[in-house]
N, C-alpha and C positions, 0 to 999 in steps of 0.2 A: 380112742385117741391116744397117740403115742406120748410118752413122757416129755418129749421135746417138741410137741406140736404147738403151733401158734394158735392162740385163742382169737376167734373172730369178734367176741363180745367186747365193746369198748370199756366195759366195767372190769375186765380181767386185768390181772397183774402180768408182768413179764414172766414167761415160762421158760426157764433154761432146763434144769433137771426137774424142777417142780415150781409151782407158783412161788415167787419171791417178793417179799415186801421190802421196801427201802425207806429209810428215814431221809426226808428232804427238808432242810431248813428253809423256811419261807420268810420273806420280808413283806409286811403288809403296811400300807399307808393309806390314809384318807386323802384323796386328791381334791382339787378345787371344786369339782362338780358335786362333791359330797359322796361320791362312790369310793370303793376301796380297790386298790391296785395291789396284786400279789405277784412277787417276782422271786427268783431263787438264783443265787450264785452257784448253788450245788448242781443245778440242771440248766445249762445254757439254753435259752430260747423259751423258758417257762415264763409266760406273762399272762395274767388273768385279771379281769376286772368284774366287779359285781356291786349290786346295790347295798349289800351288807357284807360284813367280814365273812360270815358263814357262806354266803353265795360265792364270794371271790375265792375262798378256799376250796369249795366244791368244784368250781370250774378249774382251778389250778390242779386239783387231783386228777381230773379228766385229761387235762393237757399233759400232765406228767406221764400218765399211762400211755398216751399216744406217742410221746417222745421216746419213752422206753421201748415201746413196741417197734418204733422206727429203728432204734439202735439194734434190736434183736433181728429184725428183718434184713438189715444190711450187714449183719455180722460184726458190728462195731461193739467195742467194750462200753459198759456204762461208765459215766464220768466217775473218776476216782474219789470225788468228794461225797458220793452217796454211800450210806452205811446200810448194809444188809441187816434186817431185823430177824430175830429168832421167833420162836413160837409164842413167847411172852415178852411184852414190852409196855412201857408207860408213855403216854402222850399227854400234852396239854391241849385242851379244847377250849377255844374262846366261845363264850356264851354272852349274847347281848341281853341286858336287862333294861328295857326302855325306862323303867321307873327309877333306876339307880341315879340318874342325873338329879333327881329331887332330894337325894339324901344329903344330909349334913353340910 
């Protein structure tokens, strides 16, 4: 595969010179039906809903990959609000602890 080839796998990142990771700020809120809605001002069109925060973010990551693949396929630049990540970076990961509601 050439260094600029498009990946067919939905789990792949956008490939320009090499696979590139981007930081995408997400807004997550619990909606009236109890599910969680994830959106991003950084990547227009990114909307995902899940039964848990983790599921909503997993779906959002898949939607983001597909949107970025579309930008690449059409020769469009990625939105300027996205920040390219290097080989090492830190992330915050939400973890649901069902028992935490019973604390203090």
